[in-house]
Legacy VTK file of the C-alpha trace (Angstrom):
# vtk DataFile Version 3.0
C-alpha trace
ASCII
DATASET POLYDATA
POINTS 167 float
-57.478 13.163 4.159
-56.323 14.440 7.573
-54.560 11.089 8.118
-52.618 11.521 4.896
-51.560 15.018 5.885
-50.298 13.681 9.231
-48.283 11.019 7.493
-46.775 13.609 5.131
-45.713 15.606 8.153
-44.277 12.446 9.707
-42.153 11.828 6.620
-41.085 15.438 6.424
-40.091 15.895 10.071
-38.830 12.390 10.855
-36.663 12.207 7.752
-33.316 12.676 9.605
-34.504 10.423 12.424
-35.583 7.745 9.962
-31.991 7.667 8.622
-30.645 7.123 12.134
-33.425 4.778 13.218
-34.986 3.186 10.073
-38.743 3.399 9.788
-39.930 1.018 7.161
-43.392 2.081 6.254
-45.503 2.999 3.242
-48.868 4.665 3.191
-51.594 3.989 0.642
-54.773 5.991 0.287
-57.592 4.352 -1.740
-60.679 6.495 -2.394
-63.833 5.402 -4.180
-64.805 7.987 -6.736
-68.480 7.151 -7.036
-69.153 9.702 -9.780
-66.504 8.325 -12.123
-66.860 4.742 -10.896
-63.151 4.230 -10.064
-60.743 3.728 -7.247
-58.229 6.577 -6.986
-55.019 5.300 -5.270
-52.093 7.272 -3.942
-49.090 5.368 -2.499
-46.209 7.004 -0.634
-42.947 5.078 -0.308
-39.499 5.945 1.021
-37.230 6.401 -2.046
-34.095 4.759 -0.398
-36.096 1.634 0.680
-37.611 1.261 -2.791
-34.243 1.683 -4.521
-32.667 -0.978 -2.346
-35.564 -3.337 -3.039
-35.462 -2.753 -6.760
-31.653 -3.345 -6.788
-32.211 -6.720 -5.160
-35.307 -7.580 -7.148
-33.749 -6.749 -10.515
-30.216 -8.074 -9.646
-28.768 -4.636 -10.393
-26.639 -3.566 -7.411
-25.783 -0.216 -8.999
-29.352 0.765 -9.925
-29.832 4.463 -9.350
-33.518 5.113 -9.359
-33.026 8.856 -8.857
-30.702 8.966 -11.846
-33.273 7.485 -14.209
-35.480 9.547 -16.488
-39.067 9.805 -15.304
-40.214 7.407 -18.037
-37.572 4.804 -17.127
-38.472 5.121 -13.466
-42.208 4.749 -14.191
-41.569 1.603 -16.228
-39.504 -0.064 -13.399
-41.934 0.997 -10.719
-45.003 -0.031 -12.758
-43.616 -3.580 -13.198
-42.671 -3.846 -9.604
-46.149 -2.698 -8.332
-47.879 -5.086 -10.744
-46.457 -7.963 -8.759
-46.676 -6.438 -5.244
-49.899 -4.389 -5.108
-53.186 -6.080 -5.992
-56.898 -5.362 -5.332
-59.894 -7.554 -5.364
-63.497 -6.325 -5.053
-65.987 -8.889 -3.844
-63.410 -11.600 -4.663
-62.834 -10.462 -8.231
-59.303 -9.230 -9.271
-59.176 -5.608 -10.426
-56.836 -4.040 -12.904
-54.629 -1.378 -11.247
-53.447 1.141 -13.761
-50.177 2.924 -12.773
-50.517 6.536 -13.811
-47.239 8.059 -12.711
-45.314 9.461 -9.821
-44.049 12.509 -8.011
-40.960 12.755 -5.904
-40.248 14.827 -2.819
-37.167 14.878 -0.660
-37.434 11.457 0.924
-40.279 9.656 -0.854
-42.040 8.856 -4.057
-45.812 9.294 -4.452
-47.339 6.850 -6.933
-50.671 7.439 -8.529
-52.751 4.428 -9.564
-56.395 3.954 -10.563
-58.788 1.102 -10.914
-61.396 2.059 -13.533
-64.882 0.762 -14.219
-65.650 -0.237 -10.591
-69.064 -1.596 -10.083
-70.835 -1.504 -6.651
-68.977 -3.638 -4.179
-69.094 -4.564 -0.482
-65.597 -5.933 0.263
-62.136 -4.969 -0.833
-59.157 -7.241 -0.467
-55.692 -5.630 -0.750
-52.316 -7.216 -1.199
-49.534 -4.779 -0.579
-46.235 -6.522 0.034
-44.000 -3.823 -1.353
-40.454 -3.702 0.178
-41.273 -6.745 2.430
-38.712 -8.817 0.620
-35.997 -6.348 1.835
-37.267 -5.412 5.321
-39.010 -7.921 7.561
-40.342 -5.066 9.697
-41.915 -3.276 6.739
-45.460 -2.040 7.462
-47.786 -0.972 4.648
-50.640 1.131 5.990
-53.725 1.242 3.777
-56.631 3.721 4.223
-59.761 3.075 2.197
-62.396 5.872 1.846
-65.881 5.305 0.578
-68.043 8.371 0.991
-67.526 9.526 4.593
-66.361 6.118 5.848
-62.665 5.460 6.231
-61.344 2.026 7.148
-57.688 1.077 7.574
-55.321 -1.875 7.421
-51.794 -2.477 8.523
-50.174 -5.035 6.231
-46.956 -6.782 7.293
-44.749 -9.609 6.123
-46.793 -12.035 8.244
-50.035 -10.648 6.824
-49.470 -8.977 3.404
-53.110 -9.418 2.337
-56.271 -8.378 4.186
-59.857 -7.486 3.564
-62.273 -4.665 4.536
-66.048 -4.717 4.358
-68.340 -1.739 3.665
-72.061 -1.562 4.060
-73.727 0.663 1.530
LINES 1 168
167 0 1 2 3 4 5 6 7 8 9 10 11 12 13 14 15 16 17 18 19 20 21 22 23 24 25 26 27 28 29 30 31 32 33 34 35 36 37 38 39 40 41 42 43 44 45 46 47 48 49 50 51 52 53 54 55 56 57 58 59 60 61 62 63 64 65 66 67 68 69 70 71 72 73 74 75 76 77 78 79 80 81 82 83 84 85 86 87 88 89 90 91 92 93 94 95 96 97 98 99 100 101 102 103 104 105 106 107 108 109 110 111 112 113 114 115 116 117 118 119 120 121 122 123 124 125 126 127 128 129 130 131 132 133 134 135 136 137 138 139 140 141 142 143 144 145 146 147 148 149 150 151 152 153 154 155 156 157 158 159 160 161 162 163 164 165 166
């Protein structure tokens, strides 16, 4: 959780710098809730990068994601994430349910869950959001199971990767 707090501070304090010197990064936290048998996922994405990507993806150059109602925004984001964020556990595709979002000054925070998770040893993550817009996009993924945290950096050259956990 400390890593997530540091990233929030990075977004908050580097906001003006990021406009002058673009930083194309998202951060995804995946935590295994062993009690409720689900993956709890939080994804943080720069709003302007997402808006530009959605404009191109949907062929709507005037799309104003900030001007949409929350429900309209959730619908567009949910459809986009369905194609660009996927999880497999032990080689089996998992359903990622988009729950909603929050917005701060520079970014959106998306909430996603994968329910009914059975015991697993490996997790494969595809996260190629915004990579069709920015070749230098990095999507950082932190996976927490109990006290163990493992991380990935996904890029255009490697948008899918796998982590293993020994239980």
